[in-house]
N, C-alpha and C positions, 0 to 999 in steps of 0.2 A: 381582095385577097383573103379576108377573113371568111367571106361567104364560100370561097373555094375550099378553104380548109375545113369549114363546117360540113360541106358536102362530102368531102373525102372521109371525114370522121363518120358521118352517117352511112356512107357507102360501105365503109369498113365494118361498122357494127352490123349492117344488113347482111354482108357476106359472112361474117362470123356466126350470126344467128342462123343464116341459111345453111352453113356448113354443119352446125350442130343439129339442125332439123333433119338434114339428110342422114346424119349418123343415127339419130333415133329411128327414122324411117327404115334405115338399113337393118338395125337391130330387130325391129318389129317384123320386118320381112323375113329375116333369118329364123326368128322364133316360129313364125307361121310355117316355114318350110320344115323345120325340125319337128314341129307338132304334127304336121301332115305325114311325115315319114314314120314317126313313132306310131301313129294310128294304124298304118298298114303293116309295119314290121313287128310290133309287139305281139299281136295275136299269133303270128307265125312262130315267133320265138317261144311263146308259151307252149305251142303244140310241138315244136321241134325238140324241146328238151326231153319230153317223154319218149320221142322217137329215138333219141340218142341213148336213152336208158334201155330201150328195147333192143337196139342193135348191140349194145355192150353185153347185155344179158344173154342174147342169142349166141354171141361169140364164146362166152364162158360156158354156156350149156354144151355147145358143140365140142369145145375143147375138153370138157370133163368127160363127155361120152367117148371122144377119141382116145384119151389117156386110159380110160377103163377098158377099151377094146385091146389096147396094147399090153396092159398090165393085168394078166389073168391071176386072180386071187385064189383060185381053187387049190385046196390042199386037203387031201383026204385024212391027214393026221391032225388037222386043226378043226375043232368043232365050231369055231367062231370065224372061219375063213370068210363066210358070206357077209359078216359085219364089217369087213375091211374094204368093201366095194367103194369105189370113188363116187362121191355124191355132192350135190349142192343143197345147202340148207338155208332157209330163210328165217330170220330172227328179228325180234323187236329190240330196239335200243333200250337203255335203262330209262327210268322216269325223268331224270334230269335232262336227257337228250332224246326226246321222243323221235321215233323214226323206225326205218326198216333197213336191214343190211343182210348180206348173205356171205356164206363161207363155202369154199370148195375144198374138200379134204377126204382123207382115208384114215380111219382109226386103226392104224397098223401096230401101234405100240400096245395098247390095251383095248381091243375092240369091244369089250363088254361095258365100257364106261361111256358116259354121255358127254363129258366135257371135251373140248377141242383144243389141241395144242397147235401153236403156229407152225411147229416143225413138221406137222402132218398135213399141212395145207399145200395146195398146188401153187406153183409159181407162174405168174403170167409171163409168157415168153416175150411179150411186147414191151413190158415195163420192168421186168425182173423183180417185181414185187409180189409178196404173198397175197393170195386171194383170201384175205383173213381180216377180221376185226374183232374187238371185244364189244361188249354191250355198251361201252362208253361211246362207240361210234366215232372215234378220232384216231389220228395217226400218233404213234409214239415218237420219242426223240430220235429214233433210228430212221424214221421215214421209209421203212421197208414194207409197209402194208399198203395195198392198193386202195386208192380213194374211190375207185370205180365200183366197189362193192357196197358203198354207202348210198343206197338208192334214194333215201330221203335227203341227206345232207348235200349230196352232189347233184342229184337230178330232180329233187323236189317231188319224189314219189311219196304219197302218203297212205296208199292202200294197195294190198296185193291179195289176190284170191287165186288159189290153186284148186281146181275142181276135183282133183284126185287125192287131196290131202288126207292121209291116215295117221298123222302124227299129232302130238300135243303142241307143236310149234306152228309157225305160219305155213310150213310145208317143207318137204324134203324129197328130192328125186335121186335115186340110185341108178347106176348103170352097170351091167355085167360085161363080160368080155365079148359078148355078141352084140353089144349096143342096146340090148333090151332094157327098158326102164322099169323101176319099181318105186312104189310110193311109200314103202316102209320096209324095214328089215327087222324081223323079230329075232330074239336071242336063240330061239329054237328053229333049227333049219327046216323042220317039218312044215312050217308055215311060210317058207320062202316063196313058193309059187303063188300063194294066196294073194300077195300084194303086187304081183306083176301087173303093169298097166295094160289092160286088154282093150280098152276103148280110148279114144282120143282124150287127152288131158289138156286143159287150157290153163295157162298162166296169164292172169289178167292184172295189169298194173294201171293205177290211176294217179293223177296229180291233183293238186288243190283246185284246179280249174275244172275238174271232173272229166278231163280228157282220158280216154281209155285206149290201151294198146294190148293186143293179144299175141301170145306165142303158143303154138300147138306142139305137144309131144304125142306122136302117133302111137296108137295102141299096137301092141305085139311086136313092133319094130324098134321103137324108141327114137325114130327119125324126128328131127326138129325142123319145123317150118313155120312160116308166117305169111300174112297177106298185107300188102301196102294199102 
């Protein structure tokens, strides 16, 4: 009887250890699966983040051009009418929050000044948020500013190159009511045509993995396109 009990105890311990062993094996197996999945998925995610940034930027560029074509700023009685054109401007965040962001606006209040007011910026019809940020590159307590303009904070973009840049900022693209693009708008209207984009202009964005995506603004037409 004692031997039988002893065998039962041994069998029980064996089953208990075996059960724990299977649990450890299962955990290891699951970890291997997760590790394998991460190996294949992460490189795609690294690349897809910059593609999302490109798609969003294309949407906002096209929307800016569309609004510009609807909103003719020409006024023969206003010497600064050309400064009011709808445009997209790329800027650096401040030193505490390094990065890149952009703003879509029309300086219709005082077109000869350089600072940008939120009230002058375009509202994204999909989110109902202003396509605007300050150099702090963060949303305020109202949460009415689009997070999608924060290229670095939201998409991980760490560099942008605009091949037709004629500004002191990272770059700025204006559109007139014909959809034609300009790389700069001078205070003096006599130089207006000088900055019309006549050959293809590339907007190149890069992430920290050195992935690159390009957007083309066609010369003389302002048409925006890209290649996959």
